[in-house]
C-alpha positions in Angstrom: 58.8 181.1 116.3 57.5 184.0 114.2 53.8 183.7 113.3 53.1 183.7 109.5 49.9 185.8 108.8 47.6 185.1 105.9 48.0 188.7 104.7 50.9 191.2 105.1 50.6 194.5 103.4 53.8 195.6 101.7 54.3 199.1 103.1 57.8 200.5 103.2 59.6 203.8 103.5 58.4 205.0 100.1 54.8 204.7 101.2 55.6 206.6 104.4 57.2 209.4 102.3 54.1 209.6 100.0 52.0 209.9 103.1 54.1 212.6 104.7 54.3 214.6 101.5 50.5 214.4 101.1 50.1 215.6 104.7 52.5 218.4 104.2 50.5 219.7 101.3 47.6 220.1 103.6 44.8 219.2 101.2 43.5 216.1 102.8 40.3 215.5 100.8 40.0 214.3 97.2 42.5 216.2 95.1 45.6 216.0 92.9 46.8 212.7 94.4 43.4 211.2 93.7 43.6 212.2 90.1 47.2 210.9 89.8 46.1 207.5 91.2 43.3 207.2 88.6 45.8 208.1 85.9 48.3 205.5 87.1 45.5 202.8 87.2 44.5 203.7 83.7 48.2 203.5 82.5 48.7 200.1 84.2 45.5 198.6 82.7 46.5 200.1 79.3 43.0 201.7 78.9 41.8 203.1 75.6 38.5 204.9 75.6 37.7 203.6 79.0 37.7 205.6 82.2 38.7 205.1 85.9 36.7 206.6 88.8 38.2 205.9 92.2 36.1 205.4 95.4 36.7 205.0 99.1 36.0 201.3 99.1 35.5 198.4 96.6 31.9 198.1 97.9 31.3 201.7 97.0 32.6 201.0 93.6 30.2 198.1 93.2 27.2 200.2 94.4 27.7 203.1 92.0 28.7 200.7 89.1 25.3 199.0 89.5 23.5 202.4 89.6 25.3 203.5 86.4 24.2 200.2 84.8 20.6 201.2 85.5 19.9 198.7 88.3 17.2 199.7 90.7 14.0 198.5 92.6 12.2 195.6 90.9 15.3 194.4 89.1 17.3 191.2 89.7 21.0 190.7 89.6 22.6 187.3 89.3 25.9 186.7 91.1 27.6 183.7 92.8 26.9 182.9 96.4 30.6 182.0 96.6 32.0 185.5 97.3 32.3 188.0 100.1 29.0 189.6 100.9 30.0 193.1 99.5 28.5 192.3 96.1 25.2 191.2 97.5 24.9 194.2 99.8 25.7 196.5 96.9 22.8 194.9 94.9 20.5 195.4 97.9 21.6 199.0 98.3 20.2 199.8 94.8 16.8 198.3 95.8 17.3 195.3 93.4 17.0 191.7 94.4 20.0 189.3 94.7 19.8 186.0 92.8 22.5 183.6 93.7 24.1 181.1 91.3 26.5 178.2 91.6 30.1 178.1 90.5 32.3 175.9 88.2 34.4 173.3 89.9 37.6 174.2 87.9 37.9 177.9 88.3 35.4 178.6 91.1 33.8 181.3 88.9 30.2 181.7 87.9 28.5 178.7 86.1 27.0 180.3 83.0 24.7 177.4 82.3 23.2 177.5 85.7 23.1 181.3 85.6 21.0 181.2 82.4 18.4 179.0 84.2 17.9 181.8 86.7 17.2 184.5 84.2 13.7 186.1 84.2 12.1 189.2 82.8 13.4 191.0 85.9 17.1 190.1 85.4 19.1 193.1 84.4 22.7 192.3 85.2 25.3 189.7 86.1 28.2 190.2 88.6 31.0 187.8 87.9 33.9 187.3 90.3 37.4 186.4 89.2 38.2 184.3 92.3 41.8 184.5 93.6 42.8 186.4 90.5 41.9 183.4 88.3 39.5 184.3 85.5 36.0 183.0 85.5 34.4 181.9 82.2 34.5 185.5 81.0 33.7 184.6 77.4 30.6 182.7 78.6 29.5 185.6 80.8 29.8 188.1 77.9 27.9 185.7 75.5 25.1 185.1 78.0 24.8 188.8 78.7 24.6 189.6 75.0 22.0 186.9 74.4 19.7 188.2 77.1 20.6 191.9 76.9 22.1 192.1 80.4 24.8 194.4 81.8 28.0 192.8 83.2 29.8 194.1 86.2 33.1 192.2 86.7 34.1 191.8 90.3 37.9 192.0 89.7 38.7 192.8 93.4 41.0 189.8 93.4 42.4 190.3 89.9 44.2 193.6 89.5 46.7 192.8 86.8 45.4 189.4 85.6 45.4 189.1 81.8 43.2 187.2 79.4 44.6 186.7 75.9 47.2 189.4 76.5 44.7 192.0 77.8 44.3 193.0 81.4 41.0 192.5 83.0 39.3 195.9 83.0 40.8 197.1 79.8 37.7 195.9 77.8 34.2 194.6 78.3 31.4 196.4 80.2 32.0 197.6 83.8 34.8 196.4 86.0 35.4 197.1 89.7 38.6 196.8 91.7 39.5 197.0 95.4 42.5 198.5 97.1 41.7 197.5 100.6 44.3 196.8 103.3 45.0 193.2 102.2 44.8 193.4 98.4 47.8 193.3 96.1 48.1 197.0 96.2 46.4 199.1 98.9 45.3 202.6 99.4 44.5 201.7 103.0 40.9 201.4 101.8 39.7 202.2 98.3 38.4 200.9 95.0 37.6 202.0 91.5 35.1 201.6 88.7 36.2 201.3 85.1 33.6 202.1 82.5 33.2 202.6 78.7 32.0 206.2 78.2 32.6 209.8 79.3 28.9 210.0 80.1 29.2 207.1 82.6 32.3 208.7 84.0 30.4 211.9 84.7 27.6 210.0 86.3 30.1 208.2 88.5 31.7 211.5 89.5 28.3 212.7 90.7 27.3 209.5 92.4 30.5 209.3 94.5 30.3 212.9 95.6 26.7 213.6 96.8 25.3 214.4 93.3 27.4 217.6 92.9 27.9 218.6 89.3 31.2 220.6 89.2 33.2 219.7 92.2 35.4 216.9 90.9 37.2 219.0 88.4 38.1 221.6 91.0 39.0 219.1 93.7 41.4 217.5 91.2 43.3 220.8 91.5 43.2 220.9 95.3 40.4 223.5 95.1 36.7 223.7 95.7 33.8 224.8 93.5 31.5 227.2 95.2 29.0 227.7 92.4 27.8 224.1 92.1 24.5 222.4 91.7 23.2 219.0 93.0 21.7 217.2 90.0 21.3 213.6 91.1 21.4 211.2 94.0 24.9 210.8 95.4 27.0 209.4 98.2 30.1 210.3 100.1 32.3 207.7 98.3 35.3 209.7 97.1 38.9 208.7 97.6 41.0 211.2 99.6 44.4 212.5 98.7 45.8 210.8 101.8 44.5 207.4 100.8 45.4 208.0 97.1 49.0 208.9 98.1 49.4 205.4 99.5 47.9 203.9 96.4 50.4 205.9 94.2 53.3 204.5 96.2 52.0 201.0 95.8 51.1 201.0 92.2 54.7 201.9 91.3 55.6 198.5 92.5 52.7 196.5 91.1 54.8 194.5 88.6 57.3 193.5 91.3 54.4 192.5 93.7 52.7 190.4 91.1 55.9 188.6 90.0 56.8 187.7 93.6 53.3 186.4 94.3 53.3 184.3 91.1 56.6 182.7 92.1 55.2 181.8 95.5 52.1 180.3 94.0 54.1 178.3 91.5 56.2 177.0 94.4 53.1 176.0 96.2 51.6 174.3 93.2 54.8 172.3 92.5 55.0 171.2 96.1 51.4 170.2 96.5 50.6 168.7 93.1 51.3 165.1 94.1 49.3 165.1 97.3 46.1 163.3 96.3 44.0 164.8 99.0 44.7 168.4 97.8 43.2 170.0 94.7 45.5 172.9 93.7 44.5 175.8 91.5 44.3 174.8 87.8 46.7 177.4 86.5 50.5 178.0 86.0 50.0 181.5 87.3 51.9 183.1 84.4 49.0 185.4 83.5 47.5 185.6 87.0 47.8 188.4 89.5 47.1 186.3 92.6 45.4 188.0 95.5 45.3 184.8 97.5 46.5 181.2 97.1 43.5 179.0 97.8 43.5 175.2 97.5 40.9 172.5 98.4 41.4 170.0 101.1 39.4 166.8 100.4 38.2 163.8 102.4 37.1 165.9 105.3 40.6 166.8 106.4 40.5 170.6 106.3 39.8 171.3 109.9 42.6 168.9 111.0 45.0 170.6 108.6 44.0 174.1 110.0 44.6 172.9 113.5 48.0 171.4 112.6 49.2 174.6 110.8 48.0 176.8 113.6 50.1 174.8 116.0 53.0 175.7 113.7 52.2 179.4 113.9 50.9 179.4 110.3 47.6 181.3 109.9 45.2 180.3 107.2 41.9 181.7 106.0 38.6 180.4 104.5 37.3 182.2 101.4 34.3 182.1 101.6 31.3 181.5 103.8 28.7 181.3 101.0 26.2 184.1 101.1 23.2 181.9 100.7 24.0 180.6 104.2 23.8 184.1 105.8 20.6 184.9 107.7 20.1 188.3 105.9 20.1 186.6 102.5 18.2 183.5 103.5 15.1 184.4 101.5 17.0 185.4 98.3 16.4 183.3 95.2 19.0 180.6 94.6 19.7 178.1 92.0 21.2 174.6 92.5 24.3 175.1 94.8 25.9 171.6 94.5 29.4 172.8 93.7 29.3 175.7 96.1 28.1 173.6 99.0 31.0 171.1 98.3 33.7 173.7 97.7 33.0 175.8 100.9 33.8 172.7 103.0 37.1 172.2 101.2 38.6 175.6 100.4 41.6 176.8 102.4 43.7 180.0 101.9 47.4 179.8 102.7 49.6 182.7 103.5 50.6 184.8 100.4 52.5 188.1 100.6 54.2 190.3 98.1 58.0 189.6 98.4 57.1 186.9 100.9 60.1 185.8 103.1 61.6 182.6 101.6 61.7 181.0 105.1 57.9 181.7 105.4 57.3 180.0 102.0 59.3 176.9 103.1 57.6 176.7 106.5 54.1 176.7 104.8 55.2 174.1 102.3 56.7 171.9 104.9 53.7 172.3 107.2 51.3 171.2 104.6 53.4 168.4 103.1 54.3 167.0 106.6 50.6 166.8 107.5 49.9 164.5 104.6 52.9 162.2 105.1 
């Protein structure tokens, strides 16, 4: 029986052609394809007076987004423990301190009331995750930030294409970061981007992602180099190459198809599992969601038994996430009450979800889960 992985990147002949074409051009570093990818992202998100700067990873995007937001040594940034550790490492990379907050039980996003209890004179920003593509309490986050004069960095790594009130996440607000790593809805093999509000911030991001060099981005976007440059700020080697961007360009052309197919699978899952009392399914119909993962909650201590049962059926599953406040490196970070987080991390389970997922895979997953609870 064919094993069903949790993730399967959708890479076809068109992606291979884009790669070959990029290789044939011979300019392998950041260049024309990088600029094209940024423009395609901007068009997809329907940006007006907002700017896309691509990076080599989502973590790089988070790091330079925090720096543009003015975060540095002595500052504190509040973010959920319930996330992958990239956000927390990015905060540490600026010299700031991580402050971890609990989540809401319904959407698994940051709990704004508990976040407010953690605010001190050192607090300068909030990073809020849209888990599994499902929006957190974005309105509450923006209101809290306005009340306390904080910057907001939206971790939309799971939510490329999710809409709120008809607007795509990233098309408004403060700073938004996306990821295009190997398992995301679209991939550039590895990659990410920052979306910001001003041309000034865009220029700062350009310098931060390319070693503090002042002129090089403009020339590289033409597959050229600037030889009369200056280094005017700190900077890192975070730029996205033409080769990686060419993969991203092939992928983003199919983004609507990918999202629709994933929505349909998630809707099938929800419909099939909604009557199982020991499962808590996502609280959404997925119509406005761009779902990176399908994650449900297995209650009454049955998660490990279900994992074992599905593995015996050659169905792989994942656990998103191990909470960061449980990691040794962050053991001394300041935390609030983690009641919901500590409960959820023992229940949460990620089922296979692919773009254009094989119908027989979907049925096998559904049958495996439902049979376990019969």
